[in-house]
N, C-alpha and C positions, 0 to 999 in steps of 0.2 A: 818112756812110751814105746810100745812095740809097733813099728811102722812097716808096712808092706807096700810095694809098688807092683802094679800089674800091667802087662802089655799084651793085647791080643795081636797076632800077626798072621797074615795070609797073603799069598800072591805078591810078595814083596821082594823075594829073591835075595834078601839081606842087603838091598841096595840103599835103603834109608834108615833101617833100624840100627845100623852100626853107629850112625850119628846120635841117635837117641841114647844108645848105651854109652857112648863116649861122654855125653853130658851127665849121665848118672854117675860115672866114675868121678867126675869133677864136683859132685855135690858137697856143699859145706857140711850138711847133716849126712853122715855116712852110715849110721846104724840102722840099716833097713835090709829087708829081704826082698828079692826080685822074683816075681812069678810071671813067666811067659807062657801064654797059651798059643801054640803054634799049629796051624793047619797045613799039612804038607800039600804041595802041588808038584806036578812032574818037573824034573830037572831044576828043582829049587835048591839054592845054595845057602839058605838061611841057617841051617845047623852049623855049617862051616864058619859062618860069621859069628855065631853065638859062642862057639867053643872057646876062643881065646879070652873072652870076657869073663868066663867062669873063674879065672884066676884072680880077678879084681873085684868081682861082684858076687855076693851070696845069692846064687841063682838056682831056681828050680824051673824045669820045663815040663809042661803038660801038652801032650799031643791031642789035638782035636780031630776026631775021625769023621764027623759029619756036622751039617748045619752051617749057619751063618754067624753074623756078629752077635745076635741075641744069645745063641747057644755058647759062643765063646765067653761072653760076659757071665753067663750062668756058671760056667766052669770056674771062672774067677771067684764069683761070690761063694761057690760051694767049697772051694779049696783055700781061700784066704783065711788067715788067722790073726792078722794084725789088729791092734786097737784102732789104728787108723789105716785105711786102705786108700792109696793114691792110684789113679789110673791115667795112662797116657797112651798115645797111638805110636805106631811104628814109623810115623812121618812127622814127629814132633821133636824139638830140641829144647828141653827145659833149661831155664836159667840155673846157675849154680846155687841160688838161694831157694829154688823151687820147693824142695822137700821141707826145708826149714820154715819157710813162710806158711805152708799149709799146717804144719805142726803147731806153730805159734798161735795161729788163729783158732785152732781147735782147743788149745789150752786156754786161750783168752775167752772163748765163747763155748762153755761146756754144753749149752743147750743148742748149739749149732750142729745139726745132724749131717749136713753135707755142704761142701763149699766148692765153688768153681774158681779156678785161677784165671789170670789175665792171659790173653793169647794175641800175639802179633800175627795177623792173618795175611795169607796171600790174597790177591784181589779175586773177588767172586761176586756174582750178582744172583746167586742161587737163593739168597735170603729174601727176595722180593715177596711180599705178602699180599693177599687179597684184602682190600680195605673198603669199608662202606662208611665214608666220612659223615654223610648226612644222618646216619642212624647209629653213630658211635656209642652214645650212652646206652642204647638198648642192646646193641650187638655185643659190645665189649664190656658189659657190666660184670662185676666180680661174681664168682661162683658163690662165695660166702664171705663173711667178715674176716675169716682166717687169712684172706689175701689182701686186706686193705692197705697194708704197709709194703706190699711187694711191687717192685717195678715189673718183673716178669711174673705173671699170675695166671690163674685158671679162670676162664670165663664161664658164664652160665651154660654155654654150649658144650663145656668140657674141652675147650680148646686152649692151648697155651698162647699167651699174647704178651707183648711188651708195651707198657704205657708210654715209654719214651724210647725212641730209637737210639742205639749206640750209647746208652747210659753207662756210667762207670761209678764205682764206689768212691767215696771221699777218702782222703789220705788217712791211712791207718784204720779204716772202718770196713764194715761189711754192708753191701747193698743186697737187700732181700730179693731173691728171685727163685722161681722154680725151674728156670731154663738152665740146666747144667749141661755138661758135655764130657763124655768119657775121655776126650783127648787131654783134659786137664781138670780133674775133679778129685775130691777126697771125701771119704765117708767114714763115720764112726761105726765101730763094729755093731753097736746096738741097732743101727739102721740097715746095714747090708747083710747081716748074718741070716736073716729070715726073709730076705727079698730075692725073688727070682723074676727075671724078665719074662713076661707072658709068652713071647715068641709068636705074635700074630703078624709081624711085619717081615718084609724082605730086606730092607736096608737098615733096620734098627733106628729109624728116625723117631726122635722124642723118647727113646727108651730111658734116657737119663732123667727126663721130666717125670717119669713114672716112679723112679726111686725117690725123687723129691717129694712127690705126693705121699709116698709110703712113709717118709720121714715126718712129714707134717701130721699125718694121721697118728703117728706115735708120739706127738707132742714136741717135736723138734722144729726148728726153722732152718731154712736153706738159703744160701746166698752166694754172691761173688765177692771175693776178698780183694783188698788193695795189695796185690803182690802175687807170688806164685806164677811168675811169667814163663811163657813158653813160646817158641817160634815155630810156626807151621812151615813145613818144607814143601816146595813144589816138586812133587813126585816125578813128573815127566822129565825134569832136568837131570835125573839120575837113572833114566832108562826104565822106570816103572810104568808099564803100559796100562795096567788096570787103574781105572779112575777111583778116586776116593769115594767111599759110600756117602759121606756127609756133604761133600762138595762136588757133585758130578758135573761133567762137562757135556755129556751126551743128552740128546733130547729125551731118550728113554729114562735116563737117570733123574732128570729134572721132573719129569711127569710122575715118576715113582715117588719122589719126595712130596709132591703136591698131594697125591692120593693118600700117602701115609699121614700127612698132616691132618687131613679131614677124617681120617680113620681114628685119630687119637681119642675122640669121645668114648670109643669102646675101651681103650686102655684105661681112661679115667674111671669108667664104670667098674672095671675089674679091680681097681684100687679103692672102691667104695665111694667115688664121687660121680654119682649118676647124673648125666647131663640133662639139662632142661631146654625147652624151646627149639629142639632140633627141627621141628616141623617148619619153623620160621626161616631157617637158614637155606634150605634148598632153593626156594624161589629167588633168593638173593644171589646165590651162586649162578643161577640161570642167566643173570644179567652180565656175566663176565664176557667181554667181547672176544677174546682169543678162544677159538673153539677147542684147542687142545687143553688149555688150562681149565676151561669150563668143564670139559668132559672128565678130566682127571679129578677135579674138585668134587664133582657130583658123584663120581665113582666111589671115592673114599667115604663120603658122607653117607651114601646109600648103604654101603657095606657096614658102616658103623651102626646105622639104624637097625638093619636086619640082625646083626650080631647081638645087639643089646636086646631087642624084642624077642628073639628066638633063643637067647642065652647060649650062643654057639661057643664051642671050645676054641682057644687060640689057634691050634693047629689047623682046624677047619677053616678059620678065617684067613689064615696065611695062604692056604690052597686057593680059596676063593679070590683073594687079592691077586695072586699070580695069574690065575685064569682070566680075571677081568682086565688086568693090564695087558696081557698078551692079546686079548681081543681088541683093546684100544690101539695097540701098536699095529695090528693087522689092518684095522679100519682106516688108519691114516698112512699106512705103508711106511712105517718107520722102524 
């Protein structure tokens, strides 16, 4: 099986990606090609860190000249050629069985289009979600019967949601979910070769869920495997000052994720899963007590509604999202 591993990297200065590459050298499954998409920044020493590893790893480097994480992932999807494409971040340390586990599960489940591996995470409370317990059955109902066996699924609103918090697959099995993660996922070529991230977001939040919907639309299922472990690195311990896009520590970063979460119905719409009942969600979001969370949630949802009704292009939506968030930051002086 032809295996490819891809890593997008930016603003890292080579300080944590070296640990990622060291772990790839130690992989039990060694027959793979490594594709790195690197976006240069001033005084960045990443190329100096990458160079020595070219003697031990079959490596190609693509320079990203513009854009963010969505654009980096599209460069990966455009240039990858493996039967199986694994993705990880520049602040992850995959276990030595990482590649082997993903390959084994793809061989075992030929109808599995994309799999998420297990991750040992650093502490974070970014994942707190807005919940409406009294209206759970109505609010969190499945989009369709396609998701009845999924722990992480698509709701009628076109929002991703987990039925059970912190669920994990049984030993040796796959737990169906649409909530994947670029830091530790693998995709069959038939899934990723014609997929492109729409590029309407700023932080790439839920971009992995879109490729999951793409796989389901093509007749595959997606899930988390019992294996494929990776350790998340605390970037700041190694002098990386830029916060992680997926686990931000700043107020701006957290609000950005909230807005992009409620913008996701637009992404689902682009993949052919047109949301329903969005008119019902806004008054519920208006009951959120925290004014910042309330404003960010309604911001994302309103933009999703406008983008769907007016059939706006992703690039236009991205500009509107940035402008709206900038206004929010200005309003609250953050």
